[in-house]
C-alpha positions in Angstrom: 22.8 7.5 33.3 20.5 7.4 36.1 22.0 10.0 37.2 21.6 12.2 34.7 18.1 12.0 34.3 16.2 14.7 36.0 12.7 14.3 38.0 9.9 13.3 35.4 7.5 15.6 37.1 9.4 18.1 36.1 8.1 19.8 33.1 11.9 20.5 31.5 13.6 16.8 32.1 15.4 15.6 29.6 15.0 11.7 28.8 18.1 10.8 27.0 16.3 7.1 27.1 13.8 8.5 25.0 15.7 9.8 22.2 17.4 5.9 22.3 13.6 4.7 22.2 13.4 7.2 18.9 16.8 5.4 17.4 14.9 1.9 17.8 11.7 3.2 16.1 13.7 4.7 13.3 16.2 2.1 12.8 13.4 -0.5 12.6 11.6 1.5 10.0 14.7 2.1 7.9 15.9 -1.1 7.8 12.8 -2.4 7.0 12.2 -0.1 3.9 15.9 -1.0 2.9 14.6 -4.5 2.3 16.8 -6.5 5.7 14.9 -9.9 5.4 15.0 -10.4 8.7 13.3 -7.3 10.0 10.1 -7.7 8.4 7.9 -6.4 10.9 10.0 -2.9 11.6 7.0 -0.9 10.1 6.2 -1.1 13.9 8.7 1.8 14.7 5.8 4.5 13.6 3.4 3.4 16.2 6.7 3.5 18.8 7.0 7.1 17.6 3.4 7.8 18.1 3.2 6.5 21.6 6.9 8.7 22.4 5.1 12.0 20.7 1.9 11.6 22.6 3.9 11.3 25.8 6.1 14.3 25.0 3.9 16.7 23.5 0.8 15.6 25.7 3.0 16.4 29.1 4.0 19.8 27.7 0.2 20.5 26.7 -1.2 19.1 29.6 1.2 21.2 31.8 0.7 24.8 30.1 -3.3 24.1 30.5 -3.3 23.0 34.2 -0.9 26.5 35.0 -3.1 28.5 32.7 -0.5 29.6 30.5 -1.3 27.4 27.5 -1.6 29.5 24.0 -2.5 27.8 20.8 -1.0 30.0 18.6 2.6 29.3 20.7 1.9 25.6 20.4 1.7 25.9 17.2 4.9 27.9 16.8 6.8 25.2 18.0 5.2 22.3 16.0 5.9 24.7 13.1 9.7 25.0 14.3 9.8 21.3 14.9 8.1 20.1 11.5 8.3 22.5 8.7 11.9 23.2 8.2 13.3 19.8 7.4 10.1 18.6 5.6 10.1 21.8 3.1 14.0 21.0 2.5 13.2 17.4 1.9 10.2 18.3 -0.4 12.3 20.2 -2.6 14.7 18.2 -3.2 12.3 15.6 -4.4 10.3 18.2 -6.6 13.6 19.0 -8.5 14.4 14.9 -8.7 10.6 13.9 -9.5 11.0 16.7 -12.6 13.7 14.9 -13.8 12.5 11.3 -13.8 8.8 11.2 -13.3 6.5 10.8 -16.2 3.6 13.1 -16.5 1.1 10.9 -15.1 3.6 9.8 -11.5 4.5 13.5 -11.5 0.7 14.2 -11.4 0.1 12.0 -8.1 3.4 13.3 -6.7 1.9 16.8 -6.8 -1.3 15.6 -5.4 0.9 14.0 -2.6 2.8 16.9 -2.2 -0.1 19.0 -1.7 -1.4 16.9 1.1 1.7 16.6 2.5 1.7 20.0 2.9 -2.0 20.5 4.2 -1.4 17.5 6.6 -3.7 15.6 4.8 -1.1 12.9 2.8 -2.7 10.2 5.3 -6.1 10.6 3.9 -4.9 10.5 0.1 -2.8 7.3 0.8 -6.0 5.7 2.1 -7.1 6.5 -0.9 -4.9 6.0 -3.4 -2.4 3.1 -2.3 -1.9 0.1 0.3 1.2 0.5 2.5 2.1 -2.8 2.2 1.0 -3.4 -1.7 3.8 -4.2 -4.2 3.7 -0.7 -5.8 3.7 1.7 -2.4 7.6 1.8 -2.2 7.6 3.7 -5.4 5.6 6.4 -3.3 8.4 9.0 -2.7 6.4 11.1 0.0 4.5 7.6 1.2 6.0 8.2 4.5 4.6 11.8 5.4 1.2 9.7 6.0 2.1 9.3 9.5 2.8 13.2 9.9 -0.6 13.7 9.0 -2.0 11.5 11.3 -0.3 13.3 14.3 -0.7 16.8 12.9 -4.5 15.8 12.6 -4.5 14.5 16.4 -2.9 18.0 17.5 -5.5 19.8 15.9 -8.2 18.0 18.0 -6.3 17.2 21.1 -5.1 20.9 22.3 -8.9 22.2 22.0 -10.3 19.3 23.9 -7.9 19.9 26.8 -8.9 23.7 26.8 -12.3 22.7 26.7 -11.7 20.7 30.0 -9.0 22.2 31.3 -10.9 22.8 34.5 -12.1 19.3 35.2 -10.3 17.2 37.5 -6.8 15.8 37.0 -8.6 12.2 37.6 -11.8 12.9 35.0 -9.2 14.0 32.5 -6.9 10.7 32.9 -10.3 8.5 32.7 -11.4 11.1 29.4 -8.4 10.3 27.9 -8.4 6.7 28.7 -12.1 6.1 27.0 -11.1 8.4 23.9 -8.5 5.5 24.1 -10.1 2.7 24.4 -13.1 3.6 22.0 -10.3 4.2 18.9 -8.4 0.7 20.4 -11.8 -0.8 19.6 -12.7 0.0 16.5 -8.8 -0.3 15.2 -9.3 -3.6 16.5 -12.9 -4.4 15.1 -12.4 -2.3 11.5 -8.6 -3.9 10.8 -10.1 -7.4 9.1 -13.0 -5.2 7.2 -11.2 -1.9 6.4 -7.4 -2.7 6.8 -6.2 0.5 4.5 -8.7 2.9 6.4 -7.5 1.5 9.5 -4.0 2.0 8.8 -4.0 5.4 7.5 -6.7 7.2 9.7 -7.0 9.3 12.6 -9.9 7.6 14.0 -8.1 4.2 14.4 -4.4 5.3 14.8 -5.4 8.2 17.7 -5.4 5.4 20.3 -1.1 5.2 19.8 -0.6 8.6 20.8 -3.2 9.0 23.5 -1.8 6.0 25.1 1.2 8.5 25.3 -0.9 11.2 26.2 -2.2 8.6 29.2 1.3 8.2 30.5 1.9 11.9 30.9 -1.1 12.9 32.3 -1.0 9.8 35.0 2.8 11.0 35.8 1.4 14.9 36.4 1.9 16.0 39.7 3.4 12.8 41.2 6.6 12.5 42.5 9.2 10.2 40.7 9.7 8.2 43.9 5.9 7.0 43.3 5.0 6.2 39.9 4.5 2.7 38.6 5.3 1.1 42.0 8.0 2.9 43.0 10.0 1.8 40.2 10.8 -1.3 41.9 9.8 -3.1 38.9 12.1 -0.7 36.5 14.3 -3.7 35.1 10.6 -6.0 34.7 9.4 -3.2 32.7 12.1 -2.3 31.1 12.8 -5.8 30.0 9.1 -6.6 28.8 9.0 -3.4 26.7 12.0 -4.1 24.9 10.9 -8.0 24.3 7.5 -6.5 22.9 8.7 -4.3 21.1 11.2 -6.8 19.3 8.5 -9.9 19.1 6.9 -6.5 16.7 9.6 -5.9 14.4 11.4 -9.4 14.3 7.8 -11.6 13.7 5.6 -9.1 12.3 5.1 -9.1 8.4 3.3 -8.1 5.8 0.6 -10.8 6.3 0.3 -9.8 9.8 -3.5 -8.1 10.3 -1.9 -4.8 11.3 -2.6 -2.7 13.4 -5.3 -4.0 14.9 -4.9 -6.1 18.2 -1.2 -6.7 16.7 -0.1 -2.7 17.3 -0.1 -3.0 20.9 2.7 -5.2 21.1 4.6 -2.4 20.0 2.8 0.1 21.8 2.8 -1.3 25.1 6.3 -1.8 24.7 6.8 1.7 23.9 4.7 2.7 27.0 6.8 -0.2 29.0 10.4 1.4 28.3 9.0 5.2 29.1 7.8 4.0 32.5 11.2 2.7 33.2 13.7 5.3 32.6 16.2 3.5 35.0 15.7 0.3 33.6 18.4 -1.6 32.2 17.5 -1.4 28.3 16.8 2.3 29.2 20.0 3.0 30.2 21.6 1.5 27.1 19.4 3.4 25.0 21.0 6.4 27.1 24.4 5.7 25.4 25.7 8.4 22.7 25.3 6.0 19.9 21.4 5.8 20.7 21.0 9.6 21.6 22.6 10.6 18.4 20.7 8.5 15.9 17.1 9.7 18.1 18.2 12.9 17.7 18.7 12.9 13.8 15.4 10.3 14.0 13.0 13.1 12.4 15.2 13.9 9.4 16.6 10.3 8.9 12.5 9.4 8.6 12.1 12.3 6.2 15.0 11.5 3.9 15.5 7.5 3.9 12.0 7.1 2.2 12.2 9.6 -0.8 15.8 7.8 -1.6 14.8 4.3 -1.5 11.5 5.4 -3.2 13.2 7.4 -6.6 16.3 4.4 -6.1 13.5 1.7 -6.7 11.7 4.1 -9.7 15.2 4.3 -11.6 16.0 0.5 -11.2 12.2 -0.8 -12.1 13.0 -3.6 -10.1 13.8 -4.8 -6.6 16.8 -3.2 -5.3 19.7 -5.3 -3.6 20.0 -5.7 0.0 23.3 -3.8 -0.5 22.2 -1.4 -2.8 19.3 -0.6 0.2 21.9 -0.4 2.8 24.2 1.9 0.8 21.2 4.1 0.2 20.2 4.0 3.9 23.9 5.2 4.7 23.1 8.2 2.3 19.9 9.1 4.4 22.0 9.2 7.4 24.7 11.7 6.2 21.9 13.8 4.8 19.8 13.2 7.9 22.6 15.1 10.3 23.1 17.4 7.3 19.4 18.2 7.8 19.6 18.4 11.6 22.7 20.3 11.7 21.8 23.0 9.5 18.0 23.0 9.2 16.4 21.7 12.1 19.0 23.0 14.7 18.9 26.7 13.7 15.3 27.0 13.3 14.2 25.5 16.5 16.7 28.0 18.0 14.8 31.0 16.2 13.7 33.6 18.6 11.3 35.3 16.0 7.9 36.0 18.0 5.0 34.0 17.4 2.9 35.7 14.9 5.4 36.7 12.4 7.0 33.4 12.7 3.7 31.8 11.9 3.0 34.3 9.2 6.8 33.7 7.8 5.9 29.2 7.3 3.0 30.2 6.1 4.1 32.2 3.1 6.8 29.8 2.9 4.4 26.9 2.7 2.6 28.8 -0.1 5.5 29.1 -1.9 6.7 25.5 -1.9 3.3 24.0 -2.5 3.3 26.3 -5.6 5.2 23.3 -7.6 2.9 20.7 -6.5 -0.1 23.1 -7.9 1.4 22.7 -11.0 2.4 20.0 -11.5 -1.1 18.5 -10.3 -2.9 20.7 -12.5 -0.8 20.8 -15.4 -1.1 16.9 -15.9 2.4 16.4 -14.9 3.9 18.9 -17.0 3.6 16.7 -20.0 5.6 18.2 -22.6 8.7 16.9 -20.7 8.3 13.9 -22.2 6.0 14.5 -25.7 6.5 10.4 -26.4 4.8 9.4 -23.1 1.7 11.2 -23.6 -0.1 8.6 -25.7 1.5 5.7 -24.3 0.0 7.1 -20.9 -3.2 7.9 -22.3 -3.5 4.0 -23.0 -2.9 3.7 -18.9 -6.6 5.0 -18.1 -8.1 2.9 -21.2 -12.0 2.9 -21.6 -13.4 -0.6 -20.7 -16.7 -2.1 -20.4 -18.1 -1.2 -17.4 -19.7 -4.5 -16.4 -18.4 -5.9 -13.3 -22.0 -7.5 -11.6 -21.5 -6.2 -7.6 -24.1 -7.5 -5.7 -26.6 -8.6 -8.9 -25.8 -9.4 -12.4 -24.9 -6.2 -14.2 -27.8 -6.9 -17.4 -27.4 -3.3 -18.6 -27.6 -3.1 -22.9 -24.0 -2.3 -22.7 -22.9 -5.3 -21.1 -26.1 -8.0 -22.0 -27.9 -6.7 -25.1 -31.0 -9.0 -25.0 -32.3 -7.1 -27.9 -29.7 -8.1 -30.4 -31.1 -10.6 -32.6 -27.8 -12.3 -33.3 -26.4 -15.3 -31.3 -24.1 -15.0 -28.2 -20.8 -15.2 -27.0 -20.8 -15.2 -23.1 -17.8 -14.1 -21.4 -17.6 -15.2 -17.9 -14.8 -14.2 -15.3 -13.0 -11.9 -13.4 -10.8 -9.0 -14.0 -8.5 -10.8 -16.3 -12.0 -11.6 -18.4 -12.7 -7.5 -18.4 -9.1 -6.9 -19.7 -9.8 -8.9 -22.6 -13.4 -7.9 -23.5 -12.9 -5.2 -25.8 -10.6 -7.5 -28.2 -13.0 -10.6 -27.5 -15.9 -8.4 -28.7 -14.4 -7.4 -31.9 -14.0 -10.7 -32.6 -17.2 -12.0 -31.6 -18.7 -9.2 -34.3 -16.5 -10.2 -37.1 -17.7 -13.8 -36.5 -21.5 -13.1 -36.6 -22.2 -12.7 -32.5 -22.7 -10.5 -29.8 -21.4 -10.6 -27.0 -22.8 -11.0 -23.6 -20.1 -9.8 -21.0 -20.6 -11.0 -16.9 -17.5 -10.3 -15.3 -16.7 -10.0 -11.4 -13.7 -8.8 -10.0 -11.2 -11.4 -8.4 -14.1 -13.7 -8.7 -12.9 -16.4 -11.2 -16.0 -18.5 -12.9 -16.0 -21.6 -10.3 -18.3 -23.8 -8.9 -18.1 -25.1 -5.5 -14.4 -23.5 -4.9 -13.9 -19.9 -4.1 -10.1 -18.3 -3.1 -9.8 -17.7 0.3 -10.9 -13.9 0.4 -12.5 -12.2 3.5 -16.0 -14.0 4.1 -18.1 -10.9 2.3 -15.7 -11.3 -0.5 -16.7 -14.9 -0.8 -19.9 -14.6 -0.5 -20.0 -12.2 -3.4 -18.2 -14.5 -5.6 -20.3 -17.3 -4.7 -23.6 -15.5 -5.5 -22.2 -14.0 -8.7 -20.8 -17.2 -10.2 -24.3 -18.9 -9.2 -26.3 -16.0 -10.4 -24.4 -16.0 -13.7 -24.4 -19.9 -14.4 -28.2 -20.0 -14.3 -28.6 -17.0 -16.5 -26.1 -18.7 -19.3 -27.5 -22.0 -18.8 -31.6 -20.6 -19.4 -30.7 -18.2 -22.1 -31.2 -20.4 -25.7 -29.2 -17.0 -27.5 -25.8 -18.2 -25.4 -24.0 -20.7 -27.7 -20.5 -20.5 -26.6 -19.1 -19.5 -23.4 -15.5 -18.3 -22.8 -14.2 -19.0 -19.3 -11.5 -16.7 -18.0 -9.8 -16.2 -14.8 -6.6 -15.4 -13.0 -6.0 -18.9 -12.6 -2.6 -18.4 -11.0 -3.1 -15.5 -8.9 -3.7 -17.4 -5.7 -0.4 -18.9 -5.3 1.3 -15.6 -6.6 -0.5 -14.1 -3.5 0.1 -16.9 -1.6 -3.7 -17.8 -1.5 -5.4 -20.9 -1.8 -8.4 -22.4 -3.9 -10.8 -23.6 -0.9 -14.1 -25.8 -1.2 -16.8 -23.3 -0.3 -18.4 -25.7 2.5 -14.5 -25.2 4.5 -13.6 -21.9 3.5 -11.0 -21.3 7.0 -9.1 -24.6 5.5 -5.6 -24.2 4.5 -4.7 -26.5 1.9 -1.2 -27.6 0.5 -0.4 -25.9 -3.2 -1.0 -29.7 -4.5 -4.7 -29.6 -2.8 -5.5 -26.1 -3.8 -4.3 -26.9 -7.6 -7.0 -29.9 -7.4 -9.8 -27.5 -6.0 -9.3 -25.1 -8.9 -9.3 -28.3 -11.3 -12.6 -29.3 -9.3 -14.0 -25.8 -9.4 -13.7 -25.1 -12.8 -14.5 -28.5 -14.3 -18.2 -28.3 -12.4 -18.8 -24.9 -14.0 -17.5 -26.4 -17.5 -20.2 -29.5 -16.5 -22.8 -27.4 -15.9 -22.5 -25.4 -18.9 -22.1 -28.5 -21.6 -25.2 -30.0 -19.9 -27.2 -27.0 -21.2 -25.9 -27.4 -24.3 -23.2 -24.5 -24.4 -19.9 -24.8 -26.0 -17.3 -24.1 -23.8 -13.7 -22.7 -24.4 -11.3 -22.1 -21.7 -8.7 -19.5 -22.0 -5.0 -20.1 -20.5 -4.0 -16.4 -18.7 -1.7 -14.1 -20.5 2.1 -14.4 -18.5 2.0 -12.6 -15.0 5.0 -9.9 -14.8 7.2 -9.1 -11.8 7.3 -5.8 -12.5 4.9 -3.1 -14.0 5.3 -3.0 -17.7 4.2 0.5 -18.1 7.0 1.7 -15.3 9.8 -0.1 -17.6 8.1 1.7 -20.6 8.4 4.9 -19.0 11.9 4.6 -18.2 12.6 3.9 -22.2 11.3 7.6 -22.8 12.9 9.7 -19.6 16.3 10.5 -20.6 17.7 10.5 -16.6 15.8 7.9 -15.8 17.6 5.7 -18.5 21.0 7.3 -17.7 20.7 6.6 -13.7 19.5 3.2 -14.1 22.4 2.3 -16.7 24.8 3.2 -14.4 23.3 2.7 -10.7 21.2 -0.5 -11.7 22.7 -1.6 -14.8 20.8 -5.4 -16.7 20.6 -6.8 -19.9 17.4 -6.3 -21.2 15.3 -6.0 -24.6 12.8 -2.8 -24.8 9.7 -3.9 -25.2 10.2 -7.7 -24.1 10.9 -9.5 -20.9 12.5 -12.5 -20.3 10.9 -15.9 -18.8 12.6 -15.3 -15.7 10.5 -12.0 -15.2 7.7 -13.5 -14.9 5.4 -16.2 -12.3 6.1 -18.5 -15.1 6.0 -21.7 -12.4 3.0 -20.7 -10.9 1.5 -19.8 -14.4 2.5 -23.4 -15.8 1.1 -25.1 -12.9 -2.2 -23.4 -13.2 -2.0 -24.0 -17.3 -1.5 -27.7 -16.2 -4.7 -27.8 -14.4 -6.0 -26.0 -17.1 -5.4 -28.3 -19.8 -6.4 -31.3 -17.6 -10.1 -30.0 -17.5 -10.4 -29.3 -21.3 -9.5 -32.8 -21.8 -11.5 -34.3 -19.2 -14.6 -32.6 -20.6 -13.8 -32.3 -23.9 -14.1 -28.6 -24.5 -11.5 -26.0 -26.6 -8.8 -24.4 -25.0 -6.8 -21.1 -26.2 -3.6 -20.0 -25.1 -3.0 -16.1 -25.5 0.8 -16.9 -24.1 1.4 -18.4 -27.9 0.9 -14.9 -29.0 2.8 -12.7 -26.4 6.1 -15.1 -25.6 8.2 -17.6 -27.2 12.0 -16.9 -25.5 10.8 -13.9 -24.1 7.6 -11.9 -23.6 6.1 -9.2 -25.3 4.5 -5.9 -23.4 5.1 -3.4 -25.8 5.1 -2.8 -29.6 4.5 -0.1 -32.1 4.5 2.3 -29.7 1.8 0.9 -27.6 1.5 -0.9 -24.6 0.2 -4.1 -24.4 -0.3 -4.4 -20.5 -1.5 -1.5 -18.0 0.1 -3.5 -15.0 1.7 -6.7 -13.8 -1.3 -8.7 -14.9 -3.7 -7.2 -17.1 -3.8 -6.5 -21.0 -4.3 -3.1 -22.7 -7.1 -3.2 -25.5 -4.2 -3.5 -27.9 -2.8 -6.2 -25.7 -6.0 -7.8 -26.2 -6.0 -8.3 -29.5 -2.6 -9.6 -29.4 -3.1 -11.8 -27.1 -6.4 -13.0 -28.9 -4.8 -12.9 -32.6 -6.1 -16.0 -34.3 -9.2 -16.7 -32.4 -11.9 -16.9 -34.5 -15.7 -18.8 -34.6 -17.3 -20.2 -37.3 -21.2 -20.2 -37.9 -21.1 -24.4 -36.2 -20.0 -22.0 -33.1 -16.9 -23.9 -33.0 -13.6 -21.8 -32.1 -10.7 -21.9 -34.6 -7.4 -21.0 -33.4 -3.9 -20.3 -35.3 -2.2 -18.4 -33.1 1.7 -17.4 -33.9 4.2 -15.8 -31.9 5.3 -12.6 -32.9 
């Protein structure tokens, strides 16, 4: 294959090994998304794509500018012919499926992503709306377009910068590109621990990966191939190092790897090494026919595989099997070849002149964006499924806006010190906020007012924190200290109800740790002991201040999104497809105990019960109202949960049924199983 590779100093040279590198990139992404367990770092394929893109497009832009023949309209003519045809076909397919199987709220969000995709803004919307590694990210059919947004934004800025410095010396352009690369890389490394989602999706912290490829292209310009990279004496070493660096990322990274950050250097440098060694042994393998074929259809394959997998997961409403993931990946190969053969190739060969072609594509984009605008601004065509309208309205239920933030929220809506009645105080995290409406109603019926003192991700513990980021740790420590001090010194507070996502750390693979050892990595048993110590310290402080204490066990934690399952019950096409493609026994509105994090929840419940017994305080278990042989999440046409772990106001009323307070401030319970 070495003899088929033309001089890399030639602008018209074709690199079959780069098509093979594209194959590695797209295969790693597709296999990762299909759920193959041994490729947990397959997401690094996108980073490889970025380097390839920068190298190939950077070479053309730089070469044309140095020769004085670069044209911005002509550049975007090539980009439009390369990007838009397949993308618009995939979008049209997604529109048809979305109207059939998405609920109004889902279709509304899909419309927003469709608009952002056509405007090359989907990466920004993804940053605002989601987390790539979050469990529900795989149910966004257009999430894969975030990388297209990053590239297109780069190629708005890059040619303009090159034109501005067109007359600068070659060396200075290389150094300027190197400076941009270093600044972007530094921002990526520094900000990944602080703002991982922004770093992952946004151009400023991703530009260095594309610029890395541009650096290679600028470096090679004007140099004879025999003088590049040590005259290729180390081509086999470079090729070996490159494939190893890429393999480490693909096989050893996972969703717990801080990414991109410094970890992204491995696939980026690996791709750069491969590009620098066209005659290396690994590159020769990548230059063979199978890899070239996959590389040629890689763009269409990247576009098709994700919507097919995403729509399948929406229909299934549960993790799909590896076999099904592989089957869908195989179908996406067929779609990709058809797209490449009958859409990409004919459009790339178009001889239409620049101006009329750009006008045609602009008109086509305007036409394709119209359904997305309709989806977005009609609130998802709600009349398709009228029974879902009131149900989805509960998805965005109004709750008391009482999270504390930097200091306690003592607004009258949360802590009404003007009300002369004795107070029941609710102290806890978002799970406390979720039941606040129901508990406030019970307090009022029992002759009490209610203080709501909550802070997200901060269970009411003393001396113990969840192993989050340092700034989150400090926030929780300060909040709990302020809250306890306030409650202990307010004589109107007679009862304190403590609520938390007790099993959360185990579910999320985190730990409870002492505040003075935040970086420790305890075993599960020690983490559970820390939970007991932290909760016990809070209970002890409150009892020392003569407060009655009630410990609330948590509601069941589902392994699926209850609202999505409810939606499926009211969407005929979704129900039919699920029944035929993903058959499974289920009772409407209920989930089996196997579909909850039962083991983690029972372990946390044992700790809560132990603390209650140790300090002789009352305890209330909402699961007695929600679960028997299975768990209830929908009743009387109303959702009881708005996600896997938080109840709606109606769900809160069901969960707390039987909890009352007497005039002597003693809680009483008569919980029943529905």
